[in-house]
C-alpha positions in Angstrom: -185.6 44.7 141.9 -188.6 42.6 141.1 -188.6 39.2 139.5 -191.6 37.9 137.6 -192.2 34.3 136.6 -195.1 33.4 134.3 -196.7 30.0 134.1 -199.8 28.4 132.7 -199.2 28.6 129.0 -199.8 25.7 126.7 -201.8 24.5 123.7 -205.5 24.6 123.4 -208.2 24.2 120.8 -210.1 27.3 119.6 -212.9 28.1 122.1 -210.9 26.7 125.0 -209.5 28.5 128.1 -206.2 29.0 129.8 -205.2 30.8 132.9 -201.8 32.5 133.1 -200.1 33.3 136.4 -197.4 35.8 137.1 -195.6 35.4 140.4 -193.7 38.4 141.7 -190.8 38.2 144.1 -188.2 40.6 145.4 -189.1 44.2 146.1 -192.9 43.7 145.5 -193.8 46.8 147.6 -192.7 48.8 144.5 -195.4 47.2 142.3 -198.4 49.4 141.7 -199.6 47.9 138.5 -199.2 44.7 136.4 -199.7 44.4 132.7 -200.0 41.5 130.3 -198.6 41.7 126.8 -198.2 39.3 123.9 -196.0 39.0 120.9 -196.9 36.8 117.9 -194.2 35.7 115.4 -193.3 38.6 113.1 -195.4 41.1 115.0 -194.6 43.7 117.6 -195.4 43.2 121.3 -198.9 44.4 122.0 -200.7 45.4 125.2 -203.4 42.9 126.4 -204.5 44.1 129.8 -203.5 45.9 133.0 -204.5 46.1 136.6 -203.7 48.5 139.4 -202.4 46.5 142.3 -204.3 48.3 145.1 -207.7 49.3 143.8 -207.9 46.6 141.1 -208.7 49.0 138.3 -208.5 47.1 135.0 -208.1 47.9 131.4 -208.3 45.7 128.3 -207.3 45.9 124.7 -210.4 45.8 122.5 -209.2 42.5 120.9 -209.6 40.7 124.2 -212.3 42.6 126.0 -215.1 40.3 127.1 -212.9 37.2 126.7 -210.0 37.8 129.0 -210.0 38.7 132.7 -207.0 40.2 134.6 -206.9 39.8 138.3 -204.4 39.8 141.2 -203.9 38.2 144.6 -202.0 40.8 146.7 -201.3 38.3 149.5 -199.6 35.9 147.0 -198.0 38.7 145.0 -199.4 37.0 141.9 -201.3 38.3 138.9 -203.5 36.2 136.6 -204.9 36.4 133.1 -207.9 34.2 132.6 -208.4 33.7 128.9 -211.7 32.3 127.6 -213.1 31.7 124.1 -209.5 31.6 122.7 -209.0 32.1 119.0 -206.1 31.1 116.8 -205.1 34.8 116.5 -204.5 34.8 120.3 -201.4 32.6 119.6 -198.4 34.4 121.0 -195.8 34.5 123.7 -197.4 36.2 126.7 -195.4 38.4 129.0 -196.3 39.9 132.3 -194.8 43.2 133.4 -194.9 45.2 136.6 -194.1 48.7 137.7 -194.8 51.6 139.9 -197.3 53.3 137.5 -200.6 52.1 136.2 -200.1 52.3 132.4 -202.4 51.1 129.7 -201.7 50.6 126.0 -198.0 51.1 126.8 -194.9 49.0 127.1 -193.4 51.3 129.7 -193.1 48.9 132.6 -190.0 48.4 134.7 -190.0 44.7 135.2 -190.7 41.8 132.8 -191.1 38.1 133.0 -189.6 35.6 130.6 -192.8 34.9 128.7 -195.0 31.8 128.3 -196.2 30.4 125.0 -199.9 30.2 124.2 -200.9 28.3 121.1 -204.5 28.1 120.0 -205.3 25.5 117.3 -208.2 26.0 114.9 
C-alpha cells in the first residue's frame, strides 16, 4: 500500500502562485507515476498533470499548460505541482494520485491523497 498526503493548498489572488506537495509513504517502490487532479464544486474530477517517476516525463491538461509545472523528488518520495498565474477557474480541491503505470487524461491510478483546497479570488 501507498499513502499520499497533499499539502500547500490555500487562498490566493488571481495571478498568484501556490506550490502543492504530495508526500508518498509505504510501498513507494511500486510508484511509477504520479498525477494531479482537481474537482470543482458541481463538476467531475479532471486530470491536471502527470509525471513518470523515473524519467520525469510530463504531461499537462491544456487548461494548465504553460502555467503549472509538475515535478518530483525521488529521494524524498514527494511530488510537486507549481501553479503560477492562477485564475479563479483554477479553484478546486486538488488531489494527487500514484500508481505503477504512467497514465494521462485518466483517473485510473491506484492510490489517492485526501485532497487540498485551492481557492483563487478574482
